[in-house]
DOSE-782459 format. One record per atom (N, C-alpha, C): residue in one letter; x, z, y. Coordinates in nm, 4 decimals, always signed. Each point is the difference from the previous one (the first is absolute). Layout:
<rs>
{r 'a'; {X; Z; Y}},
...
</rs>
This chain:
<rs>
{r 'm'; {+0.0849; +0.0000; -0.1173}},
{r 'm'; {-0.0849; +0.0000; +0.1173}},
{r 'm'; {+0.0892; +0.0000; +0.1233}},
{r 's'; {-0.0267; -0.0846; +0.0952}},
{r 's'; {+0.0824; -0.0079; +0.1198}},
{r 's'; {-0.0282; +0.1182; +0.0919}},
{r 'n'; {+0.0934; +0.0239; +0.0912}},
{r 'n'; {-0.0170; +0.1097; +0.0953}},
{r 'n'; {-0.1226; -0.0210; +0.0872}},
{r 'l'; {-0.0288; -0.1259; +0.0349}},
{r 'l'; {-0.1167; -0.0293; +0.0829}},
{r 'l'; {-0.1289; +0.0415; -0.0712}},
{r 'n'; {-0.0105; -0.0310; -0.1301}},
{r 'n'; {-0.1190; +0.0393; -0.0763}},
{r 'n'; {-0.0104; +0.1513; -0.0119}},
{r 'r'; {+0.1124; +0.0669; -0.0180}},
{r 'r'; {-0.0029; +0.1463; -0.0127}},
{r 'r'; {-0.0480; +0.0657; +0.1279}},
{r 'q'; {+0.0361; -0.0589; +0.1144}},
{r 'q'; {-0.0405; +0.0573; +0.1267}},
{r 'q'; {-0.1506; -0.0100; +0.0200}},
{r 'h'; {-0.0633; -0.0989; -0.0606}},
{r 'h'; {-0.1438; -0.0212; +0.0183}},
{r 'h'; {-0.0806; +0.0428; -0.1227}},
{r 'e'; {+0.0653; +0.0666; -0.0931}},
{r 'e'; {-0.0673; +0.0486; -0.1209}},
{r 'e'; {-0.1009; +0.1077; +0.0388}},
{r 'v'; {-0.1170; -0.0055; -0.0597}},
{r 'v'; {-0.1024; +0.1018; +0.0235}},
{r 'v'; {+0.0400; +0.1251; -0.0774}},
{r 'l'; {-0.0002; +0.1133; +0.0693}},
{r 'l'; {+0.0346; +0.1272; -0.0626}},
{r 'l'; {-0.1249; +0.0864; -0.0120}},
{r 'l'; {-0.0097; +0.0691; -0.1127}},
{r 'l'; {-0.1154; +0.0854; -0.0270}},
{r 'l'; {+0.0415; +0.1466; -0.0013}},
{r 't'; {-0.0904; +0.0849; +0.0414}},
{r 't'; {+0.0241; +0.1439; -0.0059}},
{r 't'; {-0.0233; +0.0489; -0.1428}},
{r 'p'; {+0.0497; +0.1187; -0.0331}},
{r 'p'; {-0.0289; +0.0550; -0.1325}},
{r 'p'; {-0.1502; +0.0120; -0.0278}},
{r 'a'; {-0.0774; +0.0334; +0.1018}},
{r 'a'; {-0.1457; +0.0124; -0.0184}},
{r 'a'; {-0.0636; -0.1350; -0.0324}},
{r 'e'; {+0.0479; -0.1062; +0.0643}},
{r 'e'; {-0.0541; -0.1339; -0.0268}},
{r 'e'; {+0.0338; -0.0450; -0.1419}},
{r 'v'; {+0.1239; +0.0258; -0.0416}},
{r 'v'; {+0.0405; -0.0348; -0.1369}},
{r 'v'; {-0.0810; +0.0817; -0.1000}},
{r 'a'; {-0.0161; +0.1278; +0.0279}},
{r 'a'; {-0.0747; +0.0877; -0.0894}},
{r 'a'; {-0.1443; -0.0466; -0.0165}},
{r 's'; {-0.0601; -0.0463; +0.1069}},
{r 's'; {-0.1389; -0.0452; -0.0109}},
{r 's'; {-0.0107; -0.1259; -0.0858}},
{r 'l'; {+0.1007; -0.0870; +0.0043}},
{r 'l'; {-0.0017; -0.1200; -0.0846}},
{r 'l'; {+0.0061; +0.0342; -0.1484}},
{r 'f'; {+0.0793; +0.1026; -0.0324}},
{r 'f'; {+0.0170; +0.0401; -0.1394}},
{r 'f'; {-0.0952; +0.1120; -0.0425}},
{r 'r'; {-0.0736; +0.0520; +0.0986}},
{r 'r'; {-0.0914; +0.1125; -0.0246}},
{r 'r'; {+0.0735; +0.1217; -0.0555}},
{r 'v'; {+0.1092; +0.0346; +0.0696}},
{r 'v'; {+0.0787; +0.1186; -0.0344}},
{r 'v'; {+0.0232; +0.0797; +0.1282}},
{r 'd'; {+0.0576; +0.1171; -0.0140}},
{r 'd'; {+0.0348; +0.0842; +0.1130}},
{r 'd'; {+0.1253; -0.0552; +0.0688}},
{r 'p'; {+0.0110; +0.0119; +0.1320}},
{r 'p'; {+0.1206; -0.0478; +0.0690}},
{r 'p'; {+0.1298; +0.0623; -0.0524}},
{r 'k'; {-0.0057; +0.1212; -0.0488}},
{r 'k'; {+0.1204; +0.0639; -0.0574}},
{r 'k'; {+0.0468; -0.0754; -0.1239}},
{r 't'; {-0.0918; -0.0609; -0.0720}},
{r 't'; {+0.0361; -0.0806; -0.1171}},
{r 't'; {+0.0817; -0.1209; +0.0433}},
{r 'v'; {-0.0362; -0.0604; +0.1106}},
{r 'v'; {+0.0740; -0.1148; +0.0528}},
{r 'v'; {+0.1427; +0.0425; +0.0341}},
{r 't'; {+0.0153; +0.1162; +0.0589}},
{r 't'; {+0.1331; +0.0530; +0.0314}},
{r 't'; {+0.0803; +0.0216; -0.1277}},
{r 'r'; {-0.0639; +0.0508; -0.1032}},
{r 'r'; {+0.0698; +0.0199; -0.1285}},
{r 'r'; {+0.0421; -0.1339; -0.0598}},
{r 'w'; {-0.0848; -0.1023; +0.0126}},
{r 'w'; {+0.0360; -0.1334; -0.0493}},
{r 'w'; {+0.1241; -0.0519; +0.0721}},
{r 'a'; {+0.0076; +0.0249; +0.1304}},
{r 'a'; {+0.1164; -0.0450; +0.0772}},
{r 'a'; {+0.1258; +0.0731; -0.0461}},
{r 'k'; {-0.0117; +0.1299; -0.0233}},
{r 'k'; {+0.1158; +0.0771; -0.0482}},
{r 'k'; {+0.0418; -0.0450; -0.1391}},
{r 'a'; {-0.0962; -0.0461; -0.0816}},
{r 'a'; {+0.0290; -0.0458; -0.1359}},
{r 'a'; {+0.0489; -0.1452; -0.0030}},
{r 'g'; {-0.0068; -0.0694; +0.1143}},
{r 'g'; {+0.0485; -0.1370; +0.0069}},
{r 'g'; {-0.1044; -0.1080; -0.0255}},
{r 'k'; {-0.1268; +0.0390; -0.0127}},
{r 'k'; {-0.1062; -0.0999; -0.0198}},
{r 'k'; {-0.0277; -0.0789; +0.1269}},
{r 'l'; {+0.0174; +0.0636; +0.1137}},
{r 'l'; {-0.0211; -0.0618; +0.1312}},
{r 'l'; {+0.1192; +0.0321; +0.0894}},
{r 't'; {+0.0267; -0.0888; +0.0945}},
{r 't'; {+0.1068; +0.0238; +0.0963}},
{r 't'; {-0.0617; +0.0551; +0.1275}},
{r 'a'; {+0.0426; +0.1179; +0.0387}},
{r 'a'; {-0.0498; +0.0608; +0.1228}},
{r 'a'; {+0.0915; -0.0380; +0.1153}},
{r 'i'; {-0.0604; -0.0370; +0.1096}},
{r 'i'; {+0.0720; -0.0272; +0.1232}},
{r 'i'; {-0.0305; +0.1157; +0.0935}},
{r 'r'; {+0.1027; +0.0548; +0.0608}},
{r 'r'; {-0.0214; +0.1121; +0.0916}},
{r 'r'; {-0.0101; -0.0501; +0.1432}},
{r 't'; {-0.1001; +0.0500; +0.0700}},
{r 't'; {-0.0144; -0.0314; +0.1416}},
{r 't'; {+0.0995; +0.0851; +0.0783}},
{r 'l'; {+0.0115; -0.0261; +0.1283}},
{r 'l'; {+0.0890; +0.0809; +0.0832}},
{r 'l'; {-0.0431; +0.1465; +0.0011}},
{r 'g'; {-0.1283; +0.0225; -0.0174}},
{r 'g'; {-0.0520; +0.1368; -0.0038}},
{r 'g'; {+0.0111; +0.0660; -0.1363}},
{r 'g'; {+0.0518; -0.0734; -0.1003}},
{r 'g'; {+0.0197; +0.0568; -0.1325}},
{r 'g'; {-0.1170; -0.0201; -0.0952}},
{r 'h'; {-0.1010; -0.0735; +0.0417}},
{r 'h'; {-0.1157; -0.0248; -0.0855}},
{r 'h'; {+0.0286; -0.1144; -0.0962}},
{r 'r'; {-0.0613; +0.0065; -0.1171}},
{r 'r'; {+0.0183; -0.1057; -0.0990}},
{r 'r'; {-0.0999; -0.1129; +0.0224}},
{r 'r'; {+0.0485; -0.1234; -0.0205}},
{r 'r'; {-0.0851; -0.1178; +0.0026}},
{r 'r'; {+0.0389; -0.0874; -0.1181}},
{r 'y'; {-0.0944; -0.0782; -0.0479}},
{r 'y'; {+0.0212; -0.0826; -0.1189}},
{r 'y'; {-0.0356; -0.1439; +0.0311}},
{r 'r'; {+0.0813; -0.0941; -0.0494}},
{r 'r'; {-0.0255; -0.1426; +0.0231}},
{r 'r'; {-0.1272; -0.0416; -0.0734}},
{r 'q'; {-0.0888; -0.0664; +0.0717}},
{r 'q'; {-0.1266; -0.0439; -0.0590}},
{r 'q'; {+0.0244; -0.0926; -0.1183}},
{r 's'; {+0.0958; -0.0897; +0.0108}},
{r 's'; {+0.0270; -0.0947; -0.1091}},
{r 's'; {+0.0434; +0.0734; -0.1274}},
{r 'e'; {+0.0817; +0.1028; +0.0151}},
{r 'e'; {+0.0457; +0.0772; -0.1161}},
{r 'e'; {-0.1159; +0.0787; -0.0617}},
{r 'v'; {-0.0844; +0.0559; +0.0848}},
{r 'v'; {-0.1171; +0.0748; -0.0476}},
{r 'v'; {-0.0948; -0.0934; -0.0746}},
{r 'q'; {-0.0237; -0.1194; +0.0555}},
{r 'q'; {-0.0885; -0.0965; -0.0653}},
{r 'q'; {+0.0548; -0.0419; -0.1362}},
{r 'n'; {+0.1330; -0.0196; -0.0090}},
{r 'n'; {+0.0611; -0.0351; -0.1292}},
{r 'n'; {-0.0181; +0.1112; -0.1018}},
{r 'l'; {+0.0172; +0.1251; +0.0427}},
{r 'l'; {-0.0185; +0.1129; -0.0907}},
{r 'l'; {-0.1463; +0.0114; -0.0430}},
{r 'l'; {-0.0900; -0.0202; +0.0939}},
{r 'l'; {-0.1426; +0.0047; -0.0313}},
{r 'l'; {-0.0364; -0.1084; -0.1008}},
{r 'k'; {+0.0509; -0.1201; +0.0205}},
{r 'k'; {-0.0264; -0.1112; -0.0913}},
{r 'k'; {+0.0571; +0.0276; -0.1387}},
{r 's'; {+0.1209; +0.0539; -0.0061}},
{r 's'; {+0.0604; +0.0294; -0.1304}},
{r 's'; {-0.0788; +0.1083; -0.0730}},
{r 'n'; {-0.0539; +0.0970; +0.0733}},
{r 'n'; {-0.0828; +0.1032; -0.0628}},
{r 'n'; {-0.1313; -0.0580; -0.0500}},
{r 'l'; {-0.0576; -0.0933; +0.0747}},
{r 'l'; {-0.1243; -0.0634; -0.0439}},
{r 'l'; {+0.0238; -0.0838; -0.1249}},
{r 'd'; {+0.1137; -0.0721; -0.0045}},
{r 'd'; {+0.0331; -0.0821; -0.1160}},
{r 'd'; {+0.0171; +0.0854; -0.1258}},
{r 'k'; {+0.0551; +0.1194; +0.0154}},
{r 'k'; {+0.0195; +0.0902; -0.1147}},
{r 'k'; {-0.1334; +0.0520; -0.0539}},
{r 'n'; {-0.0972; +0.0162; +0.0902}},
{r 'n'; {-0.1289; +0.0560; -0.0400}},
{r 'n'; {-0.0976; -0.1046; -0.0532}},
{r 'v'; {+0.0319; -0.1263; +0.0156}},
{r 'v'; {-0.0930; -0.1053; -0.0434}},
{r 'v'; {+0.0252; -0.0368; -0.1441}},
</rs>
């Protein structure tokens, strides 16, 4: 992915990711610590997640359940 695309990547909060997976936001944080998702830290220290990476994980989970 080029730097230009990364700069315009949509970032999601832990709460937004949690709502997609129907889990608690703390679970999303645990996934990041376990390496399932890459957390990006804001200047204020908050975690954000790339929408494209979240969508790929969501799709892979759906494929496993089908």
